[in-house]
N, C-alpha and C positions, 0 to 999 in steps of 0.2 A: 144662948144669946141674951145679953143684958137688955135692959129697957132702952138705953141710948141706941145701941146697935139695931134693935128691933124698930125703933122709931125712924132711924135713918133708912133702913131697908124699906120700910113701909112708905116713906115719903118718896124715895127715888126708884124703887123697884116697880116695874111696869111691864106685865106680861105682853108679849107680842111686839115688843119694841123693835126687834130686828126686822120683822116682816113689814112694819110700818115705815121704817127707814128705807128698806129696799123698794117698797112700793112708791114712795115719794121720789126716790132717785130715778126710778124707771119712768115716772110721769114727766121728768125733765129730760127724758131721752138718753139717760146714761145706761151703759152696758154694765149691769151689776155683777156680771161674772168676771169682769175685767176692770176692777176699780183701781185707782191709785190713791196714794196718800194725798196728793195734790187735789184730786177731785173731791175728796172728803174734807179738806182742810177747813173750810168755812162753816162746817156743820158738826164736826165731831170733837171739837175742843170745848166741852161743856163746863167751862169754869169762867170766872170773871176775866174779861179781856180777851178770851177766845184764842184763836190762832196767833195773833200778834203777841199776846202775853206769853204764849209758849215759846215763840222764837226769841223773845227778849230774855226770858229766863235761861234758855239754852245758850245764849250768847254770853252769859255770866260765867260759864264753865267751859273749859277746853275739852270737849268731848272728842274721843278718839275711837277708831274702829275696834280696838282690843278691849275697850271698857265694858264693864257690866253695870247697867243702870237699873235702879229700882224706881218705879213710878207708883207712889202710894196714893190711893184714891184715883185710880186710872180712868174711872168712868167707862166710856165706850171705846177708849183706847187711842184717841187722836194724838195726844202728846207722845205716847209710847211709839206709835207708828212714825211720827215726825222725827223723833230722836234716831230711830233705826234707819230711816230713809235718808235723812240729811247727813248723818255722821257715821253710819255703818256699824254702830255699836249694838250690842245685845241688850235687850230690854225685857224686864219682867214687870208686869203691871199687876197690882192687887187692888181689890175693891171689896167692900162688904156686900155689895148688891150683886147677887148671882146673875140676874138678868143682864146687867152691864157687862160682867165678865164674859158671858156667853156671846153677847153682841160684839164685844171687842174682839174676841177670837174669830168670829165669823167674818167680820169686816177685814181683819188682818189677813186671813187666808185669801180673801177675794182681792186683796192688794198685793198678794205674792210676798208678804213679809213674814210668813209663819216660821221661817227658818231663823229669824232674828228676834222675834217678839213672842212672848208667852204671857198668859194671864192666869191668875189664881184668885179664887174667892178666899180672902183672908182679912184678918183684923190687924190694923197698924199697931195695936198695943200688944200683939202676940204674934210676931212675925215668924213664919214657918221656914226660916232659912238658917244656914250655918253662919257663924260669925265670920266676918271679913269676906262676905260674898259679893259686895258691890263697891264700885269705885265712886259712884255718885247716887244720891237719893234726891228725887224731886217729889214734892208734895204740893202741887199747885192748888191752892185754896181748900184742901181737905182739912187743914188744921182748924178751920172754923167749926167743924163738927166734933172736935176732940176736946173734951173738958179737961182731961188730965194731960196737959201739955208737957209737964215735967216727966211723967211716965212715958209719953210718946217719944221724946228725945232720948231718954234713957234706953228705950227699946231699940231705937234706930241706930244709935252710936256703935254698938258692938258689930253691927252688920256691915259697917264701912271698913274698907281696907285702910290700913295706915299708910300715909304718904311718906 
């Protein structure tokens, strides 16, 4: 892992995050074994603009149930769960921070969306997918952490299906 990636993981990685989230939700009286995307919506979109920003971006694209969506910089999975829940599409989320990926997977299972959403610890500059794997790619605010934007877009482009 390079210096930039290490700095990002160091800044954002936070052991025990999942337990803290579940504890806080329980303190509000939520049944954490039976969560929904809607219950988490106001807290799990950890990018500028939050849930509203996610819904606005989703409105810019005509998402369909048969589509495969890639969420780069997925954080704890809020946008990925929203896309799958609201549009029925299959979503893969990636993030550099393993703790985020683990929390995203745990929350997704508790929301009953594990059949449509998966998460991987991966680098946006070295995507571990076959070419033409995705119909749509979202990268909500993650590009602010990527110095090599030309390299980023060059890496993403082959992974998109041709329309």
